[in-house]
N, C-alpha and C positions, 0 to 999 in steps of 0.2 A: 392693780396691782397692790398686792403689804409688802411692805420691807422690814423687815427687823433685823437692828443692829447691835452686832455683840462684840464686846470684849473677847480673849480668848476661853477664859474659865465660862462666863455666861453663853457662850458658843459650843463647848463640850458639852457643859448642863444641857444646852439646848438638844445636841444630837442624840445625849443617850436618852432625854424624854421623847424623844421623837426619833424609835427605829425605822419609820418608811420612811418619811424625809429623810434621813440618816444614809437609809438604802437607795433612793434616789441621786442625792447628792454625790454617792462613791462610785452608783456605776456612769454618771457625765464623765467623773474626773477621770477613771479609768477610760474610757472613750475616748477624751482627749488625749491623757498621759500616753496611751500606747503605741501613739505614733510616732514618739519622741521613746520611750522607754518602756518596751515591750515585755521586758520581766518584770517592773513593778506593777502592781495591785494594790490599791489604797484599800483602807479598812479604818476603822473607829479607832483601833489601837496605833496601828503606824500612822495615822495621821495626826493625833493627839501626841505622840512624843516626837515627830517632827517638829511641829508649833510649837512647843515648849523649848524644845532644844533652838530653834532659830529666829522665831518669832515674837520677842518682847514685847515689841511693842506693836501690836496688830488689828486692826476691823476685821470684822465678817459684818457681810453684809448678805443676807437670804432675801427670794423675793420668794414670796407666796401667790399661787393663783388665783387671785381673789374672789373664784364662784368657788374654790374649792381650798379650804387654807389646810390641809395635808397634802396637797402638790406642789412638790417642788417645779419653781418655775427658771431661777437663777442662783447664779452665787458671786459676789468679790469675795477679794483680800488684797489688804492693803495693809502698806505699814510704812512706817517714816525713817529716813536713811540715818546713819551716826551722826551726833552731834556737828562733825565735820565739814556737812552735807547737809545741816539744816534744813528746812522752807521746801523739801520736797518729799512729798507721798509716792511711794511706787504702788500700782497696780498690779499686783503679783498673780491671781487669776481674775477671771470676767467669765463665766462658761454658764450657757444659757442650756435648759433642758433641749434636747431635740427636736421634739413636739413642740415647743413653745418660740422655733428659729423664727429670723426675720418677719419678727412681729415689735422691734424696737425696744426688747427687753431687756438688752445689754448697753443700751445707751439711757435706758432709764436707771437702771441701776446704778450707773456712773454719773448723771446726774443727783440722784438722790443722795448718794455718799459725797461726791461734793456741797452738795450744801448743807448736811448732816457736818459736813466737819467746819466749813464757813462757818456757821452759827453756832456751834457747838467747841469750835477751836481744840478739836481732844488732841491731836498730835503736837501742835507749836502754833504760838501766836503768828510766829513769822511764814505759814507757809504759802508758797509763791507759786509751786506749780505742781503738776500731777504729772507723773512718766508710767509708760508701759512698753514694754518690746514684745511685737509683732513677728510670728513668723511672715515671710512676704508671702506668702504660698496662701496663708489665711484670708480671700480676697473678704469677705463677711468682715470680720474683724477690723479691717485697715481700712473699709470704709463706712464703718458704724464710728470709727471712733474720731475719724475726718469729720464725720457729718457731724458731733458735737465740739468740734472745733480742735481736736488735738493737730498737731504741727510735726515733722522731723526735727529732733531736735538738730543741733549745729555740728555736732561728732556724726551723725549718719549721714548728714548731708557732706562731709568733706570722708569719709570712706563710700559714699557712694563715688565720688567724683575718682578718689584712686582707684577703687576695685571692681566698680562697675555694677556687676547684678548684686543684690547680698539676699542670705539667707533671712536674716532677722533683721529689722530696722526698731529704732526706738522713736516713739512719737511722746511730745509732753505738750501740755495745756496751760498755758500760766493762767494765774487767775488771780 
């Protein structure tokens, strides 16, 4: 698998220059989001506008099939929290192309990203953990994140005790 890591301007330029990869990316994003937001359809323009609006310190990891560099395999976006919550990187999206699922690509994306952040100290010198929020019905994602070492954070554990069944849980990985 080949991984490309971009900041926002680099990523926008990359998907502009690679329309077939952009199409594959947005098809996968739309498939994922239709379960939560059935009326939203991602396109390049919507994505670029929303990304600029909310994600000032964000990285994008794009996985390409090593046999065919023009085939989308997976995608990860992450951003650093505000100064008040420094040391935390939030994994906002981890999306794997449907035909590439159950092959460990999501875990590879997270591992490659975590290694790159550790080596480059992109977000902050004091990064201590990664967090991700996952729908509890997404069993494959839950299993993949737990396999790499993510565990429920204290707040999720407290909510589980108080409320029982949860729709979303927050997992964390201390680095």
